[in-house]
VOGU-3710 file (C-alpha; in Angstrom, 3 decimals, decimal comma):
1> migrkamgra> -66,346/-62,441/-165,557  -67,793/-65,602/-163,977  -64,298/-67,090/-163,625  -62,932/-63,990/-161,905  -65,823/-63,909/-159,410  -65,266/-67,536/-158,512  -61,558/-66,910/-157,898  -62,353/-64,000/-155,560  -64,734/-66,002/-153,352  -63,156/-67,672/-150,277
11> spfllvllal> -64,670/-70,657/-148,488  -65,876/-70,236/-144,872  -63,351/-72,802/-143,694  -60,463/-70,814/-145,207  -61,719/-67,588/-143,601  -61,787/-69,277/-140,190  -58,217/-70,504/-140,634  -57,042/-67,023/-141,678  -58,775/-65,424/-138,696  -57,119/-67,860/-136,289
21> gfffatynll> -53,762/-67,261/-137,942  -54,035/-63,484/-137,539  -55,130/-63,898/-133,904  -52,100/-65,998/-132,944  -49,719/-63,764/-134,909  -51,049/-60,645/-133,174  -50,947/-62,301/-129,756  -47,340/-63,386/-130,228  -46,324/-59,940/-131,449  -47,925/-58,222/-128,459
31> tviirykpsv> -46,277/-60,715/-126,119  -42,868/-59,897/-127,574  -43,493/-56,149/-127,357  -44,681/-56,329/-123,753  -41,818/-58,606/-122,751  -39,040/-56,653/-124,406  -40,348/-53,087/-124,415  -37,936/-50,470/-123,009  -38,678/-49,106/-119,587  -40,630/-45,879/-119,715
41> kwvgnyadgs> -40,767/-42,719/-117,698  -44,368/-41,754/-117,059  -45,009/-38,081/-117,514  -48,033/-36,547/-115,829  -50,057/-33,917/-117,663  -51,487/-31,517/-115,093  -53,997/-30,234/-117,605  -56,113/-33,374/-117,813  -54,526/-35,866/-115,446  -53,473/-38,146/-118,291
51> llsdpiiemp> -50,130/-39,907/-118,510  -47,750/-39,785/-121,428  -44,860/-42,224/-121,868  -41,252/-41,374/-122,549  -38,672/-44,127/-123,174  -36,276/-43,325/-120,350  -37,169/-44,948/-117,043  -40,207/-46,408/-115,350  -41,357/-44,101/-112,601  -42,518/-45,438/-109,224
61> esvrrqkstr> -46,244/-45,464/-108,500  -45,897/-42,630/-105,995  -44,621/-40,325/-108,732  -47,623/-40,982/-110,954  -50,016/-39,657/-108,351  -50,663/-35,937/-108,349  -49,513/-34,088/-105,252  -52,217/-32,868/-102,901  -50,150/-30,346/-100,915  -48,451/-27,170/-102,075
71> spfhvaltat> -44,702/-27,513/-102,620  -43,227/-24,080/-103,414  -40,033/-23,648/-105,394  -37,591/-20,756/-105,573  -37,229/-19,112/-108,986  -33,598/-18,466/-109,926  -32,315/-17,010/-113,165  -28,803/-16,051/-114,132  -28,255/-12,706/-115,816  -25,711/-10,085/-116,836
81> dapyskwqcr> -25,795/-6,310/-116,498  -26,094/-5,815/-120,278  -29,194/-3,865/-121,426  -30,257/-6,891/-123,484  -30,385/-9,061/-120,374  -31,917/-6,421/-118,120  -35,075/-5,671/-120,108  -35,816/-9,383/-120,427  -35,378/-9,858/-116,672  -37,812/-7,011/-115,983
91> imyywykkqk> -40,521/-8,576/-118,161  -39,870/-11,992/-116,658  -40,126/-10,633/-113,099  -43,341/-8,719/-113,923  -45,098/-11,909/-115,022  -43,678/-13,872/-112,086  -45,380/-11,398/-109,744  -48,642/-11,626/-111,697  -48,760/-15,437/-111,498  -47,187/-16,026/-108,083
101> dlpgsdlggf> -50,258/-15,959/-105,841  -52,858/-17,319/-108,256  -54,560/-20,677/-107,550  -52,443/-23,592/-108,711  -49,153/-21,731/-108,399  -46,190/-23,097/-106,454  -44,001/-20,097/-107,252  -41,997/-19,154/-104,178  -39,210/-16,609/-103,793  -37,246/-15,074/-106,652
111> trilhsgspd> -33,549/-14,377/-107,204  -31,751/-12,842/-110,136  -28,209/-14,234/-109,945  -26,176/-11,410/-111,451  -22,841/-12,819/-112,602  -21,311/-9,509/-113,670  -19,558/-9,090/-110,324  -20,991/-5,665/-109,460  -24,385/-4,038/-108,796  -26,546/-2,537/-111,528
121> nlmdeiptvi> -29,587/-0,247/-111,581  -32,135/-3,044/-111,072  -31,042/-3,991/-107,554  -34,060/-2,267/-105,965  -36,541/-3,543/-108,558  -35,646/-7,248/-108,707  -34,322/-9,381/-105,801  -30,704/-9,874/-106,816  -27,575/-11,641/-105,599  -24,219/-10,664/-107,090
131> vdplpagldr> -21,689/-13,374/-107,908  -18,370/-13,344/-109,718  -17,969/-14,118/-113,400  -15,454/-16,706/-114,519  -11,854/-15,458/-114,629  -11,216/-13,341/-117,710  -10,817/-15,386/-120,859  -11,998/-18,677/-119,371  -15,371/-18,542/-121,118  -13,673/-17,771/-124,483
141> gyivlnrpwa> -16,573/-15,647/-125,608  -19,191/-18,234/-124,624  -20,821/-16,233/-121,842  -23,249/-19,031/-120,949  -20,356/-20,859/-119,272  -20,869/-18,406/-116,413  -24,252/-19,959/-115,629  -23,091/-23,130/-113,802  -20,394/-21,157/-111,982  -23,031/-18,628/-110,909
151> fvqwlenati> -25,243/-21,374/-109,494  -22,315/-22,945/-107,629  -21,581/-19,639/-105,877  -25,234/-18,870/-105,146  -25,956/-22,306/-103,691  -22,876/-22,095/-101,456  -23,763/-18,721/-99,974  -27,510/-18,087/-100,224  -30,185/-18,929/-97,683  -32,974/-20,551/-99,707
161> eeeyilmaep> -36,132/-21,317/-97,771  -37,792/-23,498/-100,409  -36,882/-27,165/-100,848  -37,058/-26,883/-104,645  -35,538/-24,538/-107,214  -36,707/-23,574/-110,693  -33,775/-22,714/-112,932  -35,166/-20,159/-115,359  -33,888/-17,683/-117,953  -34,552/-14,006/-118,682
171> dhvfirplpn> -36,469/-14,808/-121,888  -39,079/-16,870/-120,050  -42,613/-15,553/-119,552  -45,036/-17,274/-117,171  -48,326/-17,562/-119,044  -50,253/-19,313/-116,265  -49,666/-20,447/-112,666  -46,863/-23,002/-112,519  -47,188/-25,911/-110,083  -44,220/-27,896/-108,824
181> lahgeypaay> -43,787/-30,513/-111,556  -40,931/-32,300/-109,755  -41,484/-35,371/-107,587  -38,922/-35,914/-104,846  -35,689/-37,198/-106,346  -37,103/-36,837/-109,860  -36,682/-33,263/-111,165  -38,903/-31,987/-113,974  -37,422/-30,696/-117,220  -38,433/-29,694/-120,714
191> pffyikpalh> -37,243/-32,059/-123,509  -35,504/-30,111/-126,277  -35,813/-31,625/-129,743  -32,245/-30,613/-130,626  -30,562/-32,220/-127,588  -29,791/-35,749/-128,795  -27,259/-37,564/-126,603  -27,627/-40,878/-128,442  -26,817/-39,209/-131,754  -23,533/-37,964/-130,263
201> eniirkfype> -22,670/-41,075/-128,265  -18,986/-40,971/-129,255  -18,724/-37,479/-127,770  -20,922/-38,122/-124,731  -18,704/-41,101/-123,831  -15,753/-38,748/-123,300  -17,598/-37,384/-120,265  -19,973/-40,225/-119,428  -17,966/-43,480/-119,659  -19,630/-46,817/-120,422
211> engpvtnvdp> -19,207/-48,028/-116,850  -21,683/-45,338/-115,791  -24,453/-46,921/-117,834  -26,190/-46,566/-121,198  -26,095/-43,227/-122,986  -29,897/-43,111/-122,695  -29,328/-42,176/-119,038  -28,408/-38,734/-120,352  -31,707/-36,886/-120,712  -32,468/-34,702/-123,782
221> ignspviirk> -32,601/-31,515/-121,705  -30,796/-28,369/-120,688  -30,633/-26,824/-117,250  -33,620/-24,572/-117,900  -36,438/-24,862/-117,323  -35,806/-27,409/-114,595  -37,510/-27,767/-111,218  -35,192/-29,683/-108,935  -34,746/-30,408/-105,271  -32,152/-28,078/-103,763
231> dllekiaptw> -29,919/-30,820/-102,351  -29,741/-32,520/-105,751  -28,743/-29,293/-107,479  -26,064/-28,684/-104,850  -24,491/-32,001/-105,882  -24,912/-31,523/-109,619  -23,834/-27,870/-109,971  -20,047/-28,281/-109,414  -19,996/-31,261/-111,797  -22,033/-29,272/-114,312
241> mnvslrmkdd> -19,463/-26,473/-114,148  -16,507/-28,814/-114,548  -18,069/-30,766/-117,413  -18,934/-27,482/-119,171  -15,314/-26,335/-118,998  -14,006/-29,712/-120,129  -16,416/-29,746/-123,074  -15,329/-26,252/-124,086  -11,694/-27,364/-123,898  -12,363/-30,318/-126,213
251> qetdkafgwv> -12,308/-29,078/-129,804  -14,478/-31,868/-131,204  -17,118/-31,394/-128,502  -17,095/-27,613/-128,809  -17,623/-27,845/-132,567  -20,392/-30,451/-132,319  -22,409/-28,837/-129,514  -21,811/-25,152/-130,212  -24,210/-22,816/-128,395  -25,973/-25,718/-126,619
261> lemyayavas> -22,773/-27,085/-125,077  -23,693/-25,992/-121,566  -27,091/-27,704/-121,939  -25,418/-31,010/-122,778  -23,075/-30,462/-119,827  -25,994/-30,211/-117,411  -27,610/-33,350/-118,840  -24,341/-35,276/-118,510  -23,665/-33,973/-114,994  -27,123/-35,074/-113,872
271> alhgvqhilr> -26,583/-38,545/-115,290  -23,198/-38,812/-113,565  -25,028/-38,286/-110,268  -27,728/-40,813/-111,177  -30,397/-38,115/-111,479  -32,981/-38,504/-114,223  -35,733/-36,065/-115,059  -39,442/-36,267/-115,674  -39,811/-34,891/-119,191  -42,664/-32,406/-119,419
281> kdfmlqppwd> -43,553/-31,157/-122,877  -46,212/-28,943/-121,296  -43,520/-27,133/-119,291  -42,814/-24,657/-122,073  -43,533/-23,581/-125,651  -41,260/-21,896/-128,164  -42,794/-19,602/-130,787  -42,940/-19,627/-133,739  -42,624/-23,426/-133,854  -45,195/-24,121/-131,156
291> leldkrfiih> -48,373/-22,614/-132,549  -50,851/-22,866/-129,669  -50,614/-22,387/-125,925  -52,015/-25,872/-125,184  -52,198/-25,136/-121,450  -48,428/-24,859/-121,204  -46,789/-22,817/-118,489  -43,907/-20,795/-119,977  -43,235/-19,014/-123,249  -39,577/-19,121/-124,263
301> ytygcdynlk> -38,963/-16,448/-126,890  -35,509/-17,472/-128,042  -36,422/-17,630/-131,736  -37,211/-14,706/-133,988  -40,784/-14,484/-135,278  -40,980/-13,203/-138,859  -44,211/-13,060/-140,898  -45,545/-11,404/-144,004  -48,771/-9,422/-143,857  -50,728/-12,540/-144,842
311> geltygkige> -49,672/-14,137/-141,551  -47,249/-16,554/-143,226  -43,990/-17,453/-141,489  -40,873/-16,230/-143,305  -38,296/-17,742/-140,942  -34,746/-16,977/-142,032  -35,937/-13,862/-143,845  -36,847/-10,602/-142,138  -40,609/-10,381/-142,237  -42,917/-7,468/-142,934
321> wrfdkrsylr> -43,908/-7,982/-139,307  -41,422/-9,319/-136,798  -40,610/-9,764/-133,159  -37,064/-10,840/-132,361  -35,431/-10,145/-129,019  -32,103/-9,649/-130,826  -33,517/-6,500/-132,372  -33,077/-4,921/-128,926  -29,490/-5,721/-127,979  -28,678/-2,178/-126,868
331> gpppknlslp> -31,857/-1,252/-125,074  -35,437/-2,237/-124,301  -38,131/-2,592/-126,963  -40,539/0,339/-127,225  -43,907/0,272/-125,540  -46,962/-0,825/-127,486  -45,343/-3,041/-130,110  -47,530/-3,590/-133,157  -49,588/-6,757/-132,952  -49,005/-9,432/-135,586
341> ppgvpesvat> -51,232/-9,615/-138,680  -54,252/-11,952/-138,830  -53,327/-15,599/-139,245  -50,251/-15,493/-137,034  -50,290/-18,301/-134,411  -51,800/-17,801/-130,972  -48,414/-18,317/-129,326  -46,822/-15,352/-131,119  -49,796/-13,030/-130,611  -49,925/-13,908/-126,904
351> lvkmvneata> -46,207/-13,247/-126,480  -46,422/-9,756/-127,972  -49,506/-8,901/-125,918  -47,718/-10,004/-122,739  -44,619/-7,980/-123,597  -46,843/-4,946/-124,234  -48,661/-5,354/-120,929  -45,386/-5,603/-119,038  -43,790/-2,581/-120,703  -46,939/-0,509/-120,109
361> nipnwetq> -46,884/-1,230/-116,370  -43,190/-1,396/-115,430  -42,113/2,014/-114,081  -39,379/3,831/-115,993  -39,438/1,229/-118,750  -37,053/3,183/-120,986  -34,336/2,934/-118,315  -31,320/0,966/-119,494
//
């Protein structure tokens, strides 16, 4: 026992040497990190004024400062005349009107860009512009390809008073007033965890050649939600359309990107024009994966929410309680949907309550 204690005792001189060694090692490591760290894009958090870093691009000092004047943006969403699209648009427009004039909101005008080519029964309820769909067969069953073409037509013909545009979707719900998160030539976008340009570099390079720059210039985003200056979108939209069609024509790309192909096309088109986005994780949440509201601005209800009566997620298996927009392909959901059982996340409960409020107050809700 005495021998082991003696072996475990270090002399003061040795401790001093070790301390100095750790100091110089740490200093050198920090120097290397600071010297060779990748440039970062600073992302403002409107909730608390803090800054988060994202390894894309270093933003100028003027972008880091919060804006002091109101900068309204026009809300634009593309839609079809299918019942499935229409009931989502009605809920979306209801919550837009509720949030539009609240303090902190930069919501401006609103346009539903209807790419079915003819009027429907919501023309008097929701401000709508009719545009043409792609020629028959060109989308090959991938109806989302109509989105960039719809924006191209709208931007060419519409009179838009606001300097900025929010590209939104029917399954978006505004849960609190949305300020303009863009800063001049830097649009704001939501980073999707499943959009990974670097992972598909061999495919991205077909549309974004090496001479254009590193593949990290392609942001991990889709076109929605994005707040962008109108003149920038006017430049990007035709390229976005062309890249979308080229990607769909390429068998390898179509297979790899699947239903998010058009999202990759927007990210690539933006990079081709030298436009990079401020990535805002607080822009949106997606139940059931995002559990709490966390002062975010939009709920995107693209995923089904399935739970047992204990409040446990049963994703991939129809739950004893569920809310899934695909359950209502042929017509709107009924009024007063049952609330989820105790234990279900705040995000899911809030979504259902907001759907119920909208359906209770929208006239002639059962109309298809």
